C-alpha positions, 0 to 999 in steps of 0.5 A: 881477206874478210871485207865490209863492202860499205866501210872498206876493207880494213876495218876487219883487221883494225883494233880500236879503243874506245874512251868514254865515261857513259856505259850507255854510249860505250854499249852503243859504239860496242855493239856497232863497231864490235862485230865489224872489227878484230878487236874492241877494247873499251874504257872508262876514264883516261887513266884505264885508257892510258893502261891499254894503251901500254899494253896493246897496240890500236889502230883507232881510238875513238874518245869522248871529250868532257869526262871526269877528271881530264877531257879528252882533248887535254889527255890526247895532247899529253899521249901525243907528247909521250908517244902515241901515234894512231889516229884518234876521233873526237866525240863532243856535244858542242861543235864550236870552232875553238872545240874544233881547234884544240881538237886539231892541236892536240892531234885528233884527225877527226870529231863527230858531233853527239848525237850521231847515228852508227853509218858516221862514227863507222865512216870515220873509222873508215876514214881513218883507216884508209888513210893511214894504209895509204900513208903506210903503203906510200913510206913502204913503197919509198924504202923499196924504191930506195933500198931496191937495185933489182926491179920488181920482176919476178921478186915474189917467185924463185925461178929454178928446178935445180936440187939447190933451189928445189931444197930451199923453197922445199925449207920455205914452205916448212917455215913459212907457216911457223912464227919463227924468225928466218936469217937469209943469207948468200952472195948479193943478187942470189935472192934473199928478198925473193925468198923473204917475199916468200916466206911471208906470201906463204905464212898467216900474215900474207894479207898483212904488210910485208916491208922491206928495209935495207940497213946500208941504204940508210945513213947511220945516224938516221936508222933509229928514227926510220926503223923506231920512229920520233916524236916532233921536236925529238932532233932538230929536223924532226919537225912532225912526229912520224911512225916507224917502220917497225909499226908500219909492218904492224901484223906483218912481217919486217925484212931487214936486209944487210943486218950486218950494216946496223950500227952497233948502238942500233943492234942493241935495240934491236935486240931489246925488239926482238925479245919483248916486241915492244918499241920505243920511238925516239924522244918517247916515254912510251914502248908501243907493243908490235906484232910482226915477224922478222926476217934478217938477211946478210951476204957478210958472215956474220960469226967473222963479224962477231969477232972482229967486233962490228956484230953483236953476239947476243943479237947473232944468236938470237936472230940465227934460230933458222938459217936458210942459205941462198944458193949462188947462180953458178950452182944452180946448172942449167937455171941460169938458162931458164932464169935467161930465157924468163927475164928475156921474155919478160924484160922485152915486154916491159921495155917494148923491145924485140927480144934478141935471140939467145943463140947456142954460143951465148947459152955456152957463155951462160953456162961457162960465166962464174956470175959473181953478180948472181941472178941480179948480175944475169938480169942486167946483162938481160936488160943491156943486151935488148937495150943494145939489140944483140948481146955484147961482144965481150960476153960472146967472146972473151968471157966465153973463150977465157973460161975455156983456159983451164989454168986460169982461176974463177977469182982471175975471171971475176978480177977480169971482168969486174976491172973490164967493166970499169974500164967501159965505165970510165972508172965510174964504180957507182955504174960499174956496180949498177951493171954487175949487179953488185954493190959498190962496196964489193968493188970497193974491196975488191979494187983495194984487194988488188990495188987497183 
């Protein structure tokens, strides 16, 4: 990443709009800021500035207050009311308290007093970019912590040497540099987010945000606001305007996990965003341009969901351009042994506990077990074993012994194991889901199927 040692690392990536009726001031700002930023546009009046906001995304707007026709404060207030989220720096020749209050009420985050030196405006821009970056990173981290049932361990690497996972890595390497949207499919716990992060890290967007969103973890009545953002007063609890996750991913990658759980009404709006690359926040009149790559993931059969009327066919065809299937752990051969060894070493360091030996009987059980929760279940088993100081007896005995009975189907093994863990947890399905590395919804569906 290109860095300016004096004004921070984000200026080189920024898009900035200058709004001033004086050609001399515009020229000074262009010469000062232009060589240091990615994109710089100029507007001689507020009408021209409004058109540029409709056409492009800007990280910072530098705005003169006193201009013919409409002053900067009034124009800024109008733009905030119809959907404008970028930081605005107001330039003014009058340092009175009333102007400062008006600027803050209109939504300016900083103002500089004319005349000013070049380093003053550069520092003001750098502060804006740092603040926005920190705010977006905090919001993304909040979503990561809310939506991810995995810990951060190995989230950026697909581990294993099996032919199945090697093919996945090869496909990722071929697709990552392209702008194509990708649909990741596979059972829960197979590493779809890991694959998405790999696609991002190998792309030309690697130094921009990666924003993971679990659609199943957001309440249906809130998902539109969370994704698209909203204006103040757009609904009862909207006390302040807020950018959505589309904007947080600006320039980078938006990973929509469990896309099959997205409500139909939101699906239609997502389709428009994919096609037009423009976002309309809730309550806004303006559509905001976005530049991002989409990666989708699902453990559901979307074609069947389309047949049942639960997923829009036009959206399915739009996102199913490049589909990449993540194989279940049971189809990855000796990868389970390599992953178990790696998880044991890494987790013992994280937890500050001595590693539990993975002896021959455990390795046999690892190889025989069907792993309905896939890599996530394996990781949870290793963590549980570290906490207990040994592998659970049911894993050493019951699982491995029953796995060798030829007349027991995989479905029966899965049923017995899930019900066994439910019994261990006293019927607590949330806790059982956590231990198994599968979703609560999966347990509910299985129990309904078994009348359990």
